C-alpha positions in Angstrom: 90.5 118.4 87.3 90.4 118.9 91.0 91.4 116.1 93.4 87.9 115.2 94.4 86.8 114.8 90.8 89.9 112.7 90.2 89.0 110.5 93.1 85.5 110.1 91.6 86.9 108.7 88.4 88.6 105.9 90.3 85.4 104.5 91.8 84.0 101.6 89.8 81.2 99.0 90.3 81.7 95.6 91.9 80.9 92.5 89.8 77.6 92.0 91.8 76.6 95.6 91.1 77.4 95.3 87.4 75.3 92.1 87.1 72.5 93.8 88.9 72.6 96.8 86.6 72.4 94.5 83.6 69.1 93.2 84.9 67.6 96.6 84.2 63.9 95.9 84.7 62.4 93.4 87.2 59.2 92.8 89.2 58.3 93.5 92.8 55.6 91.1 94.1 53.7 92.2 97.1 51.6 89.2 98.1 50.6 87.9 101.5 48.0 88.2 104.3 47.2 91.8 103.2 46.0 90.5 99.9 43.2 88.8 101.8 42.4 91.6 104.3 42.4 94.3 101.6 44.9 96.3 103.6 48.3 97.8 102.8 49.8 97.3 106.3 48.8 94.5 108.5 48.8 94.5 112.3 50.4 91.1 112.9 47.2 89.8 114.5 45.6 88.4 111.4 44.5 84.7 111.4 46.8 82.8 109.0 43.8 80.8 107.8 42.8 83.9 105.8 45.6 83.2 103.4 44.1 80.8 100.8 44.8 81.6 97.1 42.6 79.3 95.1 44.6 79.2 91.8 48.2 80.3 92.7 50.3 79.8 89.6 53.9 81.2 89.9 54.6 80.2 86.3 51.8 82.5 85.2 53.5 85.4 87.1 56.8 84.7 85.4 55.2 84.4 82.0 53.6 87.8 82.4 56.8 89.4 83.7 58.8 88.0 80.8 56.3 89.3 78.3 57.1 92.8 79.7 60.8 92.3 79.3 61.5 91.8 83.0 64.6 89.8 84.0 64.0 89.2 87.6 61.4 89.0 90.5 61.7 90.1 94.1 59.1 88.5 96.4 57.8 90.0 99.6 58.5 86.9 101.7 57.5 88.7 104.9 55.9 92.1 105.2 55.5 94.2 108.4 52.7 92.0 109.6 55.2 89.1 110.1 53.2 86.6 108.1 55.8 84.3 106.3 55.2 82.9 102.8 57.4 80.0 103.7 57.1 77.5 106.6 59.7 79.2 108.8 60.7 77.1 111.8 61.0 80.3 113.9 57.3 81.2 113.9 53.9 79.6 113.4 52.6 82.8 111.7 53.1 81.4 108.2 51.6 79.5 105.4 52.1 76.3 107.5 49.2 77.5 109.7 46.9 78.2 106.7 44.7 75.8 104.8 46.4 76.6 101.5 48.0 73.4 100.1 46.7 71.7 103.3 49.3 73.6 105.4 52.1 72.0 103.3 52.6 74.9 100.9 55.6 77.1 100.4 55.1 80.2 98.2 58.8 81.1 98.2 59.7 77.7 96.8 57.0 77.8 94.1 58.1 81.2 93.0 61.8 80.6 93.1 61.4 77.4 91.1 59.1 79.1 88.6 61.8 81.8 88.1 64.4 79.1 87.4 62.1 77.4 84.9 61.4 80.7 83.3 65.0 81.8 83.1 64.7 85.0 85.3 66.5 85.9 88.5 64.9 85.5 92.0 65.3 87.8 95.0 63.4 88.5 98.1 62.2 91.2 100.4 62.2 90.5 104.2 60.7 93.2 106.4 62.9 93.9 109.4 59.8 95.3 111.1 57.7 92.4 112.4 54.4 93.4 114.2 53.7 89.8 115.1 56.9 88.6 116.7 56.9 89.0 120.5 60.7 89.5 120.7 60.5 92.6 118.5 61.9 95.5 120.6 64.2 93.2 122.6 66.9 94.0 120.1 69.4 91.2 120.7 66.7 88.5 120.8 64.9 89.8 117.8 68.1 90.1 115.8 68.8 86.4 116.5 65.3 85.6 115.3 65.7 87.7 112.1 69.1 86.2 111.3 67.5 82.8 111.6 64.8 83.7 109.1 67.3 85.3 106.8 69.4 82.2 106.9 66.4 80.1 105.9 65.8 82.2 102.8 69.4 82.4 101.8 70.0 78.7 102.0 66.8 77.0 100.8 65.9 78.6 97.5 68.9 78.6 95.2 70.8 81.6 93.9 69.5 85.0 95.0 70.3 88.1 93.0 68.9 90.7 95.4 68.0 91.0 99.1 65.8 94.0 99.5 65.4 95.7 102.9 63.5 98.8 103.9 64.1 100.8 107.1 60.6 100.4 108.6 61.0 100.3 112.3 58.6 100.5 115.3 58.2 99.7 118.9 57.9 96.2 120.2 55.4 94.8 122.8 57.9 96.0 125.5 57.5 99.6 124.3 61.1 99.8 123.1 62.2 100.6 119.6 64.0 97.8 117.9 67.7 98.4 117.0 68.6 96.4 113.9 72.0 94.8 113.6 72.5 95.7 109.9 76.2 94.7 109.9 75.3 91.2 111.0 72.6 90.9 108.4 75.1 92.0 105.7 77.8 89.6 106.9 75.3 86.7 106.6 74.3 87.6 103.1 77.9 88.0 102.0 78.7 84.6 103.5 75.8 82.7 102.0 74.9 84.6 98.8 78.0 86.6 97.8 76.6 87.4 94.4 73.5 89.1 95.8 73.2 92.8 96.0 71.8 94.3 99.2 69.3 97.0 98.2 68.0 100.2 99.7 69.0 99.6 103.3 72.2 98.1 102.2 75.6 98.8 100.7 75.0 97.9 97.0 71.9 99.7 95.6 70.3 102.9 96.8 66.7 104.1 96.7 66.0 106.8 94.2 64.2 108.8 96.8 60.5 108.4 95.8 58.0 105.7 95.0 56.5 107.6 92.0 58.8 106.2 89.4 60.7 109.5 89.0 64.5 109.5 88.3 66.8 112.5 88.6 67.9 114.3 85.5 71.5 113.5 86.6 71.5 110.1 88.4 75.1 109.7 89.5 76.3 106.2 90.6 79.4 107.7 92.3 78.2 109.4 95.5 79.4 110.2 99.0 79.7 107.1 101.1 77.5 108.8 103.8 74.5 108.1 101.6 74.8 104.4 102.5 74.0 105.4 106.1 71.2 107.8 105.3 68.4 105.2 105.1 69.3 103.4 108.3 70.8 106.1 110.6 70.2 109.7 111.5 73.7 110.6 110.3 73.4 112.6 107.1 76.7 114.6 107.1 80.2 114.0 105.9 83.2 115.0 108.0 86.1 116.4 106.0 89.8 116.8 106.9 89.5 120.3 108.5 87.0 118.9 111.0 84.0 120.7 109.4 81.1 118.9 107.8 79.9 118.9 104.3 76.3 119.8 103.5 73.6 117.4 104.9 72.7 114.9 102.3 70.1 112.2 101.9 68.7 109.9 99.2 66.0 112.4 98.3 68.4 115.2 97.4 68.3 116.3 93.7 72.1 116.5 93.4 74.0 113.6 94.8 77.1 113.4 92.7 78.0 116.5 90.7 81.4 118.2 91.2 79.8 120.6 93.7 78.2 117.7 95.6 81.5 115.8 96.1 83.7 118.7 96.9 85.4 118.0 100.2 84.4 114.3 100.2 87.2 111.8 100.0 85.1 108.7 100.8 83.1 108.1 97.6 81.4 104.8 96.7 79.7 103.2 93.7 76.1 103.3 94.9 73.7 103.2 91.9 70.0 103.9 92.0 66.9 101.7 91.8 63.5 103.2 90.9 60.6 101.4 92.6 57.0 102.1 92.0 53.7 100.1 91.6 51.6 99.4 88.6 48.6 100.2 90.8 47.8 102.9 93.3 48.6 100.5 96.1 51.3 97.9 96.7 49.0 94.9 97.5 46.1 93.8 95.3 42.8 95.6 95.9 39.8 94.8 93.6 38.7 98.4 93.8 41.9 99.3 91.9 41.3 97.1 88.9 40.5 100.3 86.9 43.6 102.1 88.3 46.3 100.1 86.5 48.9 102.4 84.9 48.7 102.8 81.2 51.4 101.7 78.7 52.2 105.4 78.1 52.8 106.0 81.8 55.0 102.9 82.1 57.0 103.7 79.0 57.7 107.2 80.5 58.9 105.6 83.7 61.0 103.0 81.8 62.7 105.6 79.6 63.4 107.7 82.7 64.8 105.0 84.9 66.3 102.2 82.8 67.2 105.0 80.4 68.4 107.3 83.1 71.2 105.2 84.7 69.0 103.3 87.1 67.1 100.0 87.3 63.4 99.8 87.4 61.6 97.6 90.1 57.9 97.6 89.1 55.5 96.2 91.7 52.8 93.9 90.2 50.6 92.4 93.0 48.8 89.0 92.4 45.1 88.9 93.3 43.3 86.6 95.7 43.3 83.8 93.2 47.1 83.9 93.3 47.3 85.2 89.7 48.4 88.4 88.0 45.1 90.1 87.2 44.1 90.3 83.5 44.2 94.1 83.5 47.8 94.2 84.7 48.8 91.3 82.4 47.4 93.1 79.3 49.3 96.3 80.0 52.5 94.5 80.7 52.3 92.5 77.5 51.8 95.6 75.4 54.6 97.4 77.3 57.0 94.5 76.5 55.9 94.5 72.9 56.7 98.2 72.4 60.1 97.9 74.1 61.1 94.8 72.2 59.9 96.2 68.8 61.5 99.6 69.4 64.9 98.3 70.3 65.0 95.2 68.0 66.6 97.1 65.1 69.5 99.5 65.6 69.4 102.0 62.7 73.2 102.5 63.2 74.0 98.9 62.4 75.7 100.0 59.1 77.0 103.3 60.4 80.5 104.7 60.4 81.8 107.4 62.8 84.7 109.7 63.2 85.9 111.0 66.6 87.8 114.3 67.1 90.2 112.3 69.4 90.9 108.6 70.0 93.3 107.2 72.5 94.7 104.3 70.4 93.5 101.5 68.0 92.3 99.3 70.9 89.8 102.1 71.8 88.7 103.0 68.3 85.4 104.7 67.5 84.1 101.5 65.8 83.7 100.0 69.2 80.6 102.0 69.8 78.7 99.9 67.2 79.9 96.4 68.0 77.3 95.6 70.7 80.0 94.4 73.0 79.8 96.1 76.4 83.5 95.2 77.2 84.9 97.2 74.2 84.7 101.0 74.1 86.0 104.2 72.6 87.8 106.8 74.6 90.1 109.8 73.9 93.4 110.5 75.7 93.4 111.7 79.3 92.7 115.4 79.4 90.4 115.4 76.4 87.1 116.2 78.1 85.0 117.7 75.3 85.4 115.4 72.2 83.0 115.3 69.3 81.7 112.2 67.4 80.2 112.5 64.0 78.1 109.6 62.7 77.2 108.7 59.1 74.2 106.4 59.2 74.8 105.4 55.6 71.4 106.8 54.4 68.7 109.0 55.7 66.8 107.3 58.5 64.0 108.3 60.9 64.6 107.9 64.6 63.3 109.2 67.9 65.4 107.3 70.5 69.2 107.5 70.9 71.0 105.2 73.3 74.4 105.9 74.8 76.2 103.7 77.2 79.5 104.4 79.1 82.0 101.7 79.9 81.2 101.8 83.6 84.0 99.4 84.5 86.1 102.5 83.8 84.0 104.6 86.0 81.2 107.2 85.4 82.7 110.2 83.6 80.3 112.0 81.3 78.7 115.1 82.8 77.0 116.8 79.9 76.4 116.1 76.2 74.4 117.2 73.2 73.0 115.4 70.1 72.5 117.3 66.8 71.5 116.3 63.3 72.6 117.8 60.0 69.9 119.6 58.0 71.4 120.9 54.8 74.6 122.7 55.8 73.5 123.3 59.4 73.7 121.3 62.6 70.5 121.4 64.6 70.6 120.5 68.2 67.8 118.1 69.2 68.8 116.9 72.6 70.8 118.2 75.6 71.6 115.6 78.3 73.6 115.2 81.5 75.0 112.0 82.9 75.1 108.7 80.9 76.4 106.0 83.1 75.2 102.4 82.3 72.6 103.6 79.9 71.0 106.9 78.7 67.9 106.7 76.4 67.4 110.1 74.8 63.8 110.6 73.8 63.5 113.0 70.8 60.9 114.2 68.3 61.0 112.1 65.2 64.1 113.1 63.3 65.0 112.2 59.6 68.7 112.6 58.7 71.8 110.8 57.6 74.3 112.6 59.8 74.4 112.9 63.6 76.8 114.7 65.9 77.3 113.8 69.6 79.3 116.4 71.5 80.4 115.6 75.0 80.5 119.0 76.5 82.0 118.1 79.9 83.5 114.9 81.4 85.8 113.8 84.1 89.4 113.3 82.8 88.1 111.7 79.6 84.8 110.1 78.5 84.1 106.6 77.4 81.4 105.2 75.2 80.7 101.5 74.7 77.6 101.9 72.7 75.7 104.4 70.5 72.4 103.3 69.0 69.5 104.9 67.0 65.9 103.6 67.2 62.4 104.4 66.2 59.7 103.8 68.8 57.1 101.2 67.5 53.7 102.2 68.9 
């Protein structure tokens, strides 16, 4: 193992990153003045009185999201148009200037409290770009303004699990391009909400590189630190000891963390991926798109590829002008949640036994992969990079989903693996995969067998597995 691969094995997630990863699947809620102008991007000149949802019910949102299996909600508290869904004292361009709730309403409060009641996490999106605010482009003045709004959201709505930034940036009324003080934003979040991850334009969670719901075949969580700069600066290269620069890199590259990708890079970080996409063609609600809601099959494919591909899934579901999740979206989400719940309710390996070609010691025995405890795990001794696990399911069973989880507190180590089943005297390979990380869901053809072999064909130093499960999709 070369020195750079060895360095990669020593990079592990923070507690906030680990808790975020365990959230797995959560909602993005684009809602605001654009909902009522039928636009995606507002100009900042909209009349606040246009905002007037007639039946806003945040508990209905949470109920729908929970039915889908979502564990959190990120609300667009302010989009690029600058209209605030809370009565910010820094601007009049907010719900306080609308007729909704007699100008006394606060969407952020209603949503955050509904999340608490419903038992899901609450986070927020705050657009750095503000097309309404006159100080935008006067960098120092606007950064003070933005920090003030950020402080309001961080201190008034309870515990926050994620603060979501994008890098949208434009010119202000003075014709100058705004320079964001990212480090000051990060310091304030760490001070006031130390458990919150800072996503996309932030140090904790990276963008997967597209908005189509696609995940890489190999989604590495350990990547060059320069990726954390890629979304907010023009710097995309990594200086190495000899004064040269490694290849240019950005969040849309297909290979971010392989041995080739990290060669020459000493500054590596745990920077896992989030997949964000919308249930509709647009991000805000448009009545013309009521027939364009993604199908359950489409969403399942995205779910298996993201949550099952070492990423988290942030699915946008925009409320309509009533302030409700539309019936079409709700029906699809309910069925999606039913399939996911029913599929993964019964682990067909619950009575299984396994034998590993190598095991480090009794504390890290192979039985740990069946105990459903993420803190216990199997591993072989250092230097055993290609071990084999043979599973006896106890009887012939039919399955088409295999779930593997690494013990990511010990790093991300598995690079390639295969799954095979025994047919008579032969082993038949049915799946070939790359990285595992937090979770890999292997989607197979329906397979009937009693015996399964998992062969880790390459890993870094040694692999770990905290879980191995077998399931049958319930459609």
